[in-house]
C-alpha positions, -999 to +999 in steps of 0.1 A: +688+611+306+662+587+321+625+588+316+605+614+336+583+597+362+567+630+375+570+664+359+554+695+373+557+726+351+546+758+368+519+740+386+495+760+408+466+748+429+439+771+443+419+758+473+391+778+490+402+809+472+439+808+481+469+794+463+482+764+482+508+756+455+522+784+434+542+780+402+559+748+413+582+730+389+597+696+396+610+666+377+616+632+392+633+607+368+632+569+368+656+555+393+655+585+416+642+583+451+625+615+463+613+625+497+589+655+500+596+673+533+586+706+547+567+722+575+529+718+580+510+737+554+539+737+529+519+718+502+534+683+506+500+666+507+487+688+478+517+677+457+508+640+463+471+648+456+481+659+421+495+625+414+464+607+426+440+631+408+424+641+441+434+676+431+440+694+398+465+720+389+456+752+371+467+749+334+487+779+324+473+798+294+488+783+262+514+764+281+521+727+285+501+706+309+512+714+345+513+678+356+527+648+337+530+613+351+551+588+332+551+613+303+513+616+301+491+645+309+461+621+315+466+588+333+445+559+347+451+559+385+445+522+387+472+515+361+495+540+378+492+522+412+508+491+396+539+512+386+543+538+413+542+535+451+530+565+471+532+564+508+515+592+528+504+598+564+467+595+552+474+561+536+492+550+568+462+562+589+438+543+567+457+510+570+459+513+607+424+527+615+401+524+585+409+490+570+379+468+568+401+437+572+412+448+607+449+447+615+469+433+587+505+422+582+532+442+565+532+416+537+494+420+532+498+458+530+523+453+502+502+427+484+472+450+485+490+473+461+487+446+434+450+447+438+446+485+439+431+481+474+439+495+508+446+463+526+415+445+513+427+411+499+395+391+500+382+405+466+412+396+446+434+366+439+470+367+453+494+347+431+527+331+440+544+357+417+528+385+437+540+371+469+575+367+455+575+403+442+561+416+476+590+398+494+615+414+469+600+448+476+602+443+514+638+432+510+647+462+488+632+485+514+652+468+542+619+456+557+618+418+553+616+415+590+583+435+590+565+412+566+549+390+593+544+418+618+510+435+621+509+472+610+493+483+642+523+469+661+548+488+641+561+523+645+549+549+619+583+547+602+583+509+601+548+508+587+556+534+560+587+516+550 
């Protein structure tokens, strides 16, 4: 069995006095690709917020930690960004509308992940190895043709890919 990337164990989240996630258990292992789908209000964004530490799950009394990422109950988000890609509608919106660089290319969006930034490349140094790895990631996602296109010229699906 491969290493667990994400493990939720009876995770619950209370927001504004109501449970928005209730007793959710999920394991995603290395090599698995997972899409989180469901209707509005189903808790998809909340699930992603647990990964990014924007939200915290309630720890069950005497139980194991409700959220583990890469086997750890506590993790450094900046280190996690170099190992795990998270694409969300909020991130897409930020790249298109809130990026201080203005419109950026698909390649620049991928490269910004190496610098733990949201499209801001001017504060870090992009190496040839980073460019090679970004090209590999675009190729693996079937998106090589989007590397030179500007994000605001792509469909939502293209930009998220």
